[in-house]
C-alpha positions in Angstrom: 61.2 33.0 22.9 59.7 36.4 24.0 58.7 37.1 20.4 56.7 33.8 20.3 54.9 34.6 23.6 54.1 38.0 22.3 52.5 36.6 19.1 50.4 34.2 21.1 49.3 37.1 23.3 48.2 39.1 20.3 46.3 36.1 18.9 44.5 35.6 22.2 43.7 39.3 22.4 42.2 39.2 18.9 40.0 36.2 19.8 38.9 37.8 23.1 38.1 41.1 21.4 36.1 39.3 18.7 34.1 37.4 21.3 33.4 40.7 23.1 32.1 42.2 19.9 29.6 39.4 19.2 26.3 39.6 21.2 25.1 36.9 23.5 22.7 35.2 21.0 25.6 35.0 18.5 27.8 33.4 21.2 25.0 30.9 21.9 24.8 30.0 18.3 28.5 29.5 18.0 28.5 27.3 21.0 25.6 25.4 19.5 27.5 24.8 16.3 30.2 22.8 18.2 27.8 19.9 18.3 25.4 20.8 15.5 27.5 20.2 12.4 26.7 22.7 9.7 27.7 22.4 6.0 30.3 24.8 4.8 27.7 26.8 2.8 26.1 27.7 6.2 29.1 27.8 8.6 31.0 30.1 6.3 28.6 32.9 7.2 28.7 32.2 10.9 31.6 34.5 11.7 32.8 35.1 15.3 34.0 38.6 14.2 30.5 39.8 13.4 28.8 42.1 16.0 25.5 40.2 15.6 24.4 37.0 14.0 21.6 38.7 12.1 23.2 38.2 8.7 24.1 34.6 9.3 22.5 31.9 7.1 19.2 30.7 8.6 19.1 33.4 11.3 16.6 36.2 11.6 16.7 38.9 14.3 14.3 41.5 15.7 15.0 45.2 15.9 17.0 44.7 19.1 19.2 42.1 17.3 17.8 39.3 19.3 17.6 36.0 17.4 13.9 35.2 16.9 14.1 32.6 14.1 16.6 29.8 13.3 15.6 28.0 10.2 18.0 25.4 8.9 15.4 23.1 7.3 16.6 20.7 4.5 20.1 22.1 4.8 22.2 19.0 5.3 22.8 19.6 9.0 24.0 16.7 11.2 25.4 16.2 14.7 23.2 16.9 17.7 21.3 19.7 19.3 23.1 20.9 22.4 21.7 22.5 25.6 22.9 25.9 24.4 19.7 26.2 22.4 18.1 27.2 25.8 20.1 30.4 25.8 18.1 31.9 23.0 15.5 33.5 25.2 13.7 35.4 22.3 13.5 32.5 19.9 10.1 32.3 18.3 10.7 29.9 15.4 13.0 26.9 15.5 12.9 24.8 12.3 15.5 22.1 11.7 13.2 19.8 9.7 14.6 17.2 7.2 18.2 17.0 8.3 20.3 14.2 9.9 20.4 15.5 13.5 20.7 12.7 16.0 20.8 12.4 19.8 18.2 13.5 22.3 16.0 16.6 22.4 17.7 18.9 25.0 15.3 19.6 28.0 16.8 23.2 27.9 14.4 23.8 25.0 11.8 24.4 27.7 13.6 27.6 28.6 12.8 29.2 25.2 9.5 30.6 26.6 8.8 32.7 23.5 8.7 29.7 21.1 5.8 29.7 18.7 6.9 27.1 16.2 9.2 24.1 17.0 9.8 21.7 14.1 12.4 19.0 14.5 10.7 16.5 12.2 12.4 14.2 9.7 15.7 13.7 11.6 17.2 10.9 13.6 16.4 12.1 17.1 16.1 9.5 19.8 15.2 9.3 23.5 12.2 10.7 25.2 10.3 13.9 24.6 11.3 16.2 27.4 8.6 17.1 29.9 10.0 20.7 29.9 8.3 21.3 26.5 5.2 21.7 28.6 6.6 25.1 29.7 6.2 26.5 26.2 2.9 28.3 26.8 3.0 30.2 23.5 3.8 27.2 21.3 1.3 26.8 18.4 3.2 24.2 16.3 5.1 21.2 17.7 6.3 18.9 15.0 8.6 16.0 15.9 7.4 13.4 13.3 9.7 10.9 11.5 12.3 10.5 14.2 13.2 7.6 16.5 11.7 9.0 19.7 10.5 6.5 22.3 8.9 6.6 25.8 5.5 8.0 26.6 3.9 11.3 25.4 4.5 13.7 28.3 1.2 14.7 29.9 2.8 18.2 30.4 2.2 18.9 26.7 -1.4 19.5 27.8 -0.1 22.7 29.3 0.7 24.1 25.9 -2.7 25.8 25.7 -2.0 27.6 22.4 -1.1 24.5 20.4 -2.8 24.5 17.0 -0.8 21.6 15.5 0.7 18.6 17.3 2.5 16.0 15.2 4.4 13.2 16.9 3.8 10.6 14.2 6.2 8.0 12.8 8.2 7.4 16.0 8.4 4.6 18.6 6.3 6.2 21.2 4.5 3.9 23.6 2.0 4.2 26.5 -1.4 5.7 26.4 -2.6 9.0 24.9 -2.5 11.4 27.8 -5.9 12.6 29.0 -4.3 16.1 29.3 -4.3 16.5 25.5 -8.0 17.1 25.9 -7.0 20.4 27.4 -5.7 21.7 24.1 -8.8 23.6 23.2 -7.2 25.4 20.2 -5.8 22.3 18.6 -6.9 21.9 15.0 -4.5 19.1 13.9 -3.4 16.1 15.9 -1.1 13.4 14.4 0.1 10.5 16.5 0.1 7.8 13.8 2.6 5.0 13.3 3.7 4.6 16.9 3.1 1.9 19.5 0.5 3.7 21.5 -2.1 1.5 23.4 -5.1 1.9 25.5 -8.4 3.7 24.8 -8.9 7.1 23.1 -9.5 9.6 25.8 -13.1 10.8 25.8 -12.0 14.4 26.4 -9.8 14.4 23.3 -12.9 14.2 21.1 -14.6 17.1 22.9 -12.7 19.7 20.9 -14.9 21.7 18.7 -11.9 23.2 16.8 -10.2 19.9 16.0 -10.3 19.4 12.2 -7.7 16.7 11.4 -7.1 13.6 13.6 -4.6 11.0 12.6 -4.3 8.1 15.2 -3.9 5.2 12.7 -1.3 2.4 12.9 -1.1 2.1 16.6 -2.4 -0.5 19.1 -5.3 1.5 20.4 -8.3 -0.5 21.8 -11.7 0.1 23.3 -14.6 1.9 21.7 -14.7 5.0 19.6 -15.8 7.7 22.1 -19.3 8.9 21.7 -17.9 12.4 22.3 -16.9 12.2 18.6 -20.1 14.1 17.8 -18.7 17.2 19.7 -16.0 17.7 17.1 -18.1 20.1 15.0 -15.2 21.2 12.9 -13.9 17.7 12.1 -12.9 17.2 8.5 -10.6 14.2 8.6 -10.5 11.2 10.9 -8.0 8.4 10.4 -8.3 5.6 13.0 -7.3 2.6 10.8 -5.1 -0.3 11.8 -5.7 -0.3 15.5 -7.7 -2.7 17.7 -10.8 -0.6 18.1 -14.0 -2.4 18.9 -17.7 -1.7 19.4 -19.9 0.3 17.1 -19.4 3.5 15.2 -21.4 5.9 17.4 -24.6 7.5 16.0 -23.1 10.8 17.2 -20.9 10.9 14.1 -23.9 12.4 12.3 -23.1 15.6 14.2 -19.7 15.9 12.4 -21.4 17.6 9.4 -18.1 18.9 8.0 -16.5 15.5 7.9 -15.0 14.6 4.5 -12.6 11.7 5.2 -13.3 8.7 7.5 -10.8 5.8 7.6 -11.7 3.0 10.0 -10.2 0.0 8.1 -8.7 -2.9 9.9 -10.1 -2.6 13.3 -12.6 -4.9 15.1 -15.7 -2.7 14.8 -19.1 -4.5 14.9 -22.8 -3.6 14.4 -24.2 -1.7 11.5 -23.2 1.5 9.9 -25.3 4.3 11.6 -28.1 5.9 9.6 -26.9 9.2 10.8 -24.1 9.0 8.2 -26.7 10.4 5.8 -26.4 13.7 7.7 -22.8 14.2 6.6 -23.6 15.6 3.1 -20.0 16.4 2.3 -18.5 13.0 3.0 -15.9 12.1 0.3 -14.2 9.0 1.6 -15.6 6.2 3.8 -13.4 3.1 4.3 -14.3 0.4 6.8 -12.5 -2.5 5.2 -11.5 -5.4 7.4 -13.9 -5.0 10.4 -16.9 -7.1 11.5 -19.7 -4.9 10.4 -23.2 -6.4 9.8 -26.6 -5.2 8.7 -27.6 -3.4 5.5 -26.7 0.0 4.1 -29.6 1.9 5.6 -28.4 5.4 4.9 -28.2 7.4 1.7 -26.8 10.7 0.5 -29.2 13.0 -1.4 -26.4 15.2 -2.8 -23.8 12.6 -2.8 -20.1 13.8 -2.8 -18.6 10.4 -2.3 -15.3 9.7 -4.0 -14.3 6.4 -2.3 -16.9 4.0 -0.8 -15.0 1.0 0.5 -16.7 -1.6 2.7 -14.6 -4.7 1.8 -13.2 -7.8 3.6 -14.2 -9.5 6.8 -17.5 -7.6 7.1 -20.9 -9.2 6.8 -22.9 -6.5 5.2 -26.0 -7.8 3.4 -29.0 -6.7 1.4 -28.9 -5.1 -2.1 -26.3 -2.7 -3.3 -28.1 0.7 -3.1 -29.1 2.1 -6.4 -28.5 5.7 -5.1 -24.8 5.1 -5.5 -25.4 5.8 -9.2 -26.0 9.4 -8.2 -22.5 9.8 -6.8 -21.0 11.3 -9.9 -17.6 11.9 -8.2 -17.2 8.3 -7.2 -13.9 6.8 -8.3 -13.7 3.7 -6.1 -16.6 1.4 -5.1 -15.4 -1.7 -3.2 -17.8 -4.1 -1.5 -15.6 -7.2 -1.6 -16.2 -10.2 0.7 -19.6 -9.4 2.2 -23.0 -10.9 1.8 -24.6 -8.5 -0.7 -27.3 -10.1 -2.8 -29.6 -9.2 -5.6 -28.7 -7.7 -8.9 -25.9 -5.3 -9.7 -27.7 -1.9 -10.1 -27.8 -0.6 -13.6 -27.4 2.9 -12.2 -23.7 2.2 -11.6 -23.4 2.8 -15.3 -23.8 6.5 -14.6 -20.5 6.7 -12.8 -18.3 8.1 -15.5 -15.4 8.8 -13.1 -15.3 5.3 -11.6 -11.9 3.6 -11.8 -12.4 0.7 -9.5 -15.5 -1.4 -9.3 -14.9 -4.3 -6.9 -17.9 -6.4 -6.0 -16.2 -9.8 -5.6 -17.1 -12.5 -3.1 -20.7 -11.8 -2.5 -24.0 -13.5 -3.4 -24.9 -11.2 -6.4 -27.1 -12.8 -9.0 -28.6 -11.9 -12.4 -26.7 -10.6 -15.4 -23.8 -8.1 -15.7 -25.6 -4.8 -16.6 -24.5 -3.7 -20.0 -24.6 -0.1 -18.6 -21.3 -0.9 -16.9 -19.8 -0.3 -20.3 -20.5 3.4 -19.9 -18.0 3.6 -17.0 -15.2 4.6 -19.5 -12.7 5.4 -16.7 -12.7 1.9 -15.3 -9.3 0.4 -14.6 -10.3 -2.6 -12.5 -13.6 -4.6 -12.8 -13.8 -7.4 -10.3 -17.1 -9.3 -10.2 -15.7 -12.7 -9.3 -17.0 -15.3 -6.8 -20.7 -14.4 -7.1 -23.7 -16.1 -8.8 -23.9 -14.0 -11.9 -25.6 -15.5 -14.9 -26.0 -14.9 -18.6 -23.4 -13.7 -21.1 -20.8 -11.0 -20.8 -22.3 -7.9 -22.4 -20.4 -6.8 -25.5 -20.6 -3.2 -24.1 -17.7 -4.1 -21.8 -15.4 -3.7 -24.8 -16.1 0.1 -24.4 -13.9 0.0 -21.3 -10.8 0.9 -23.3 -8.7 1.8 -20.1 -9.4 -1.6 -18.4 -6.4 -3.3 -16.8 -7.9 -6.0 -14.7 -11.0 -8.1 -15.5 -12.0 -10.7 -12.9 -15.1 -12.7 -13.6 -14.1 -16.1 -12.3 -16.3 -18.4 -10.2 -19.7 -17.3 -11.6 -22.3 -18.9 -13.8 -21.6 -16.9 -16.9 -22.1 -18.6 -20.3 -22.0 -17.9 -24.0 -19.2 -16.7 -26.2 -16.8 -14.3 -24.6 -16.9 -11.0 -26.6 -14.1 -10.9 -29.0 -13.7 -7.1 -28.8 -12.7 -7.3 -25.2 -9.4 -9.0 -26.2 -8.5 -5.8 -28.1 -8.3 -3.6 -25.0 -4.7 -2.8 -25.2 -4.2 -2.0 -21.5 -5.3 -5.4 -20.2 -2.9 -6.9 -17.6 -4.9 -9.6 -15.9 -7.9 -11.5 -17.3 -9.2 -14.1 -14.9 -12.4 -15.6 -16.1 -12.0 -19.3 -15.0 -14.8 -21.6 -13.7 -17.6 -20.3 -15.9 -19.3 -21.7 -19.0 -17.7 -19.6 -21.7 -17.5 -20.9 -25.3 -15.9 -19.7 -28.5 -12.4 -19.3 -29.7 -9.5 -17.0 -28.8 -8.9 -14.4 -31.5 -5.4 -13.7 -33.0 -5.5 -10.2 -31.6 -5.0 -11.7 -28.1 -1.3 -12.1 -29.0 -1.0 -8.3 -29.5 -1.7 -7.5 -25.8 1.8 -6.4 -24.9 1.0 -5.6 -21.3 -0.8 -8.8 -20.5 0.7 -10.6 -17.5 -2.0 -13.2 -16.4 -4.6 -14.9 -18.6 -6.4 -17.6 -16.7 -9.3 -19.4 -18.5 -9.4 -22.9 -16.9 -12.6 -24.8 -16.5 -14.5 -23.3 -19.4 -15.5 -24.6 -22.9 -13.1 -22.6 -25.1 -12.1 -24.3 -28.3 -10.0 -23.7 -31.4 -6.3 -23.1 -31.6 -4.2 -21.1 -29.2 -3.2 -18.0 -31.1 0.3 -18.7 -32.6 1.7 -15.3 -31.5 0.9 -15.8 -27.8 4.0 -15.4 -25.9 5.7 -12.9 -28.2 5.2 -10.7 -25.2 7.7 -9.4 -22.7 5.3 -9.5 -19.7 3.3 -12.8 -19.7 3.7 -14.6 -16.4 0.7 -16.9 -16.1 -1.0 -18.8 -18.9 -3.6 -21.2 -17.5 -6.0 -22.8 -20.1 -6.6 -26.1 -18.2 -9.7 -28.1 -18.9 -11.0 -26.5 -22.1 -11.1 -27.9 -25.7 -8.1 -26.3 -27.4 -6.6 -28.1 -30.4 -3.5 -27.7 -32.4 0.0 -27.1 -31.1 1.6 -25.2 -28.3 2.6 -21.7 -29.7 6.3 -21.9 -30.6 7.3 -18.6 -28.9 5.2 -19.0 -25.8 8.2 -18.1 -23.6 10.0 -15.6 -25.7 9.3 -12.9 -23.2 11.4 -14.8 -20.6 9.0 -13.9 -17.7 6.7 -16.9 -17.8 6.2 -18.6 -14.5 3.2 -20.8 -15.0 2.2 -22.6 -18.2 -0.8 -24.8 -17.6 -2.4 -26.3 -20.7 -3.6 -29.6 -19.2 -6.8 -31.4 -20.1 -7.2 -30.1 -23.7 -6.8 -31.7 -27.1 -3.4 -30.3 -28.0 -1.0 -32.2 -30.3 2.5 -31.8 -31.7 5.7 -31.4 -29.7 6.9 -29.2 -26.9 8.6 -26.1 -28.3 12.3 -26.1 -27.7 12.1 -22.5 -26.5 10.4 -23.7 -23.3 13.9 -24.7 -22.0 15.0 -21.0 -22.2 12.4 -19.8 -19.8 14.5 -18.8 -16.7 11.6 -18.0 -14.3 9.4 -21.0 -15.1 8.0 -22.6 -12.0 5.1 -24.8 -13.2 4.6 -26.5 -16.5 1.5 -28.7 -16.8 0.6 -30.4 -20.1 -1.2 -33.5 -18.8 -4.0 -35.2 -20.6 -3.4 -34.0 -24.2 -2.2 -35.7 -27.4 1.4 -34.4 -27.4 4.2 -36.3 -29.0 7.9 -36.1 -29.5 10.7 -36.1 -26.9 10.9 -34.1 -23.7 13.5 -31.3 -24.5 16.8 -32.3 -23.0 17.4 -28.9 -21.5 14.2 -29.0 -19.4 15.1 -28.9 -15.8 18.3 -26.9 -16.2 16.3 -24.3 -14.4 16.7 -23.2 -10.8 13.0 -22.4 -10.3 11.0 -25.4 -11.6 8.7 -26.7 -8.9 6.2 -28.8 -10.9 6.3 -30.8 -14.1 3.3 -32.8 -15.2 3.2 -34.4 -18.6 1.0 -37.3 -17.6 -1.1 -39.1 -20.2 0.4 -38.0 -23.5 2.5 -39.9 -26.1 6.0 -38.6 -25.3 8.9 -40.8 -26.5 12.6 -40.9 -25.8 14.3 -40.7 -22.4 13.8 -38.6 -19.3 16.1 -35.6 -19.5 19.2 -36.2 -17.3 19.2 -32.8 -15.7 15.5 -32.6 -15.1 16.1 -31.9 -11.4 19.3 -29.9 -11.5 17.5 -26.9 -10.0 17.0 -28.9 -6.7 13.6 -27.2 -6.2 11.4 -29.7 -8.0 8.5 -31.0 -5.9 6.3 -32.8 -8.4 7.5 -34.9 -11.4 4.7 -36.7 -13.2 5.6 -38.4 -16.4 3.4 -41.4 -16.2 1.3 -42.9 -19.1 3.6 -42.0 -21.9 5.9 -44.0 -24.2 9.2 -43.0 -22.5 12.2 -45.4 -22.7 15.6 -45.7 -21.2 16.6 -45.5 -17.6 15.6 -43.2 -14.7 18.4 -40.5 -14.4 20.4 -40.8 -11.2 19.8 -37.1 -10.6 16.1 -37.8 -9.7 17.2 -39.6 -6.6 19.2 -36.5 -5.6 16.3 -34.1 -5.8 16.0 -32.9 -2.2 12.6 -31.2 -2.5 10.8 -34.0 -4.5 7.5 -34.9 -2.9 5.6 -36.7 -5.7 7.0 -38.9 -8.5 4.9 -40.7 -11.1 6.6 -42.7 -13.8 4.3 -45.6 -14.3 3.0 -47.0 -17.6 6.1 -46.2 -19.7 8.8 -48.5 -21.2 11.6 -47.5 -18.7 14.3 -50.1 -18.1 17.3 -50.5 -15.8 17.6 -50.3 -12.0 15.7 -47.8 -9.8 18.3 -45.3 -8.6 
């Protein structure tokens, strides 16, 4: 028994002597590691037998062996940050970014009066931001983004007079932006985005002449944009989008001559865009989508640096599209969708060799499509729909060999659609319905392997539908309604298995329905009404869980109604009237829970009604 006690005494003596040999910062780190769970690759170097922690993984010391840096970023650390962190009196850098640390931020961090950089971002921290962080008078970086912090932003943070970067974004913070943040005169970057902050932007916050980057988007901020905006002489980036800001964009913005990026989309701004914008010669991005702006574009840039000029949706801007935009050689996105612009599309836009998106839909533009647009060889999307454009489609558009989307629908365009456009191999969506196009579809159309949506309804196309159409793994929508197509339905129209909509109604098609149509698992709508189709309706039609609408009205189909036509239980519309169908109505039709419209008249059906 005495030998056992002696062994325990020796073990205790060893542990005590080891503790005596490790300095106080090392002891604090060991205590910290009881809650802060370190992976073995780190913890294996944190030895209690060492005299200092200066050789430990993630630890740096000064000449007096005081710990001044603890950097365990992206190291697989979990657990929680304990109050022992406050014992590291000489700590200058604490970086625990991109780990799985949870729990609250200990208020004892406020005791680390030497801290210059505090980065706890990209963890799972919760609770409120401690007021004690306001004691850190030397702090230049405070990064707490991408956590689950809640509560209000402590006004005490305004006491951190040396702050250069403050990032509290992507949390669940509420309340108003504290007025005291306006005291941070050395702040160059402020990020509070993606929280639940409300109230007005403090006037004093925008009086900082050193502030360069401001990110307040995706909150519930309201009120006007402060006119003090013009005092931010160093401002380069301002993101205020997706809030509830109202009023006008102040004229004082013209004083922000270094501004490069201005995002104001999805607010409730009104009035016109200020003429003083022309003073910001280096502006690269202007996006005011989804506001209530009015008036004309009364400003212009002499040495235009614009890369994105986006004024779309819910605005009411009017007048002509300014021709000076053609001088913006760096422009990649021009979007003026859903406004009241009128006049012709400027031919000068053809000078924009870097343009990838030209979106002018839903305006009152008239005249022809300028053939010069064909010089925009980088274009991916060309959307000119819902205007009053006239004339033919210029053959020069076939030079847009990178084009993916072509939207020309709802205009007054006429003439033959240029055949060479159908050979642009990157085409994904071609929506040119409700115009006056004539001519035939070339066989090369079937070779567009990326095509997903081709919608041509309400035109005057004629000839046969290319036989190879559908030998395509991506086609989802084929809508050729109300044209003058003849011949049969292509036999492999659904071989790609992705087809959702097949609408060939109101044409002059003949022949039978291809049997492959029953093997189309995603088909939701098949409309073949008002043609000259014959033969039987394939027995397997309806053995499909997605079919919503079947309309074969006014053809010459014979035979019976397929017994499983409603087996998918989603069918809403079944129109088989004005054919030569015989036999009885399948009992399954009566068990179709979603059926809203049923037309079977003018056939030779017999037997009882289910």
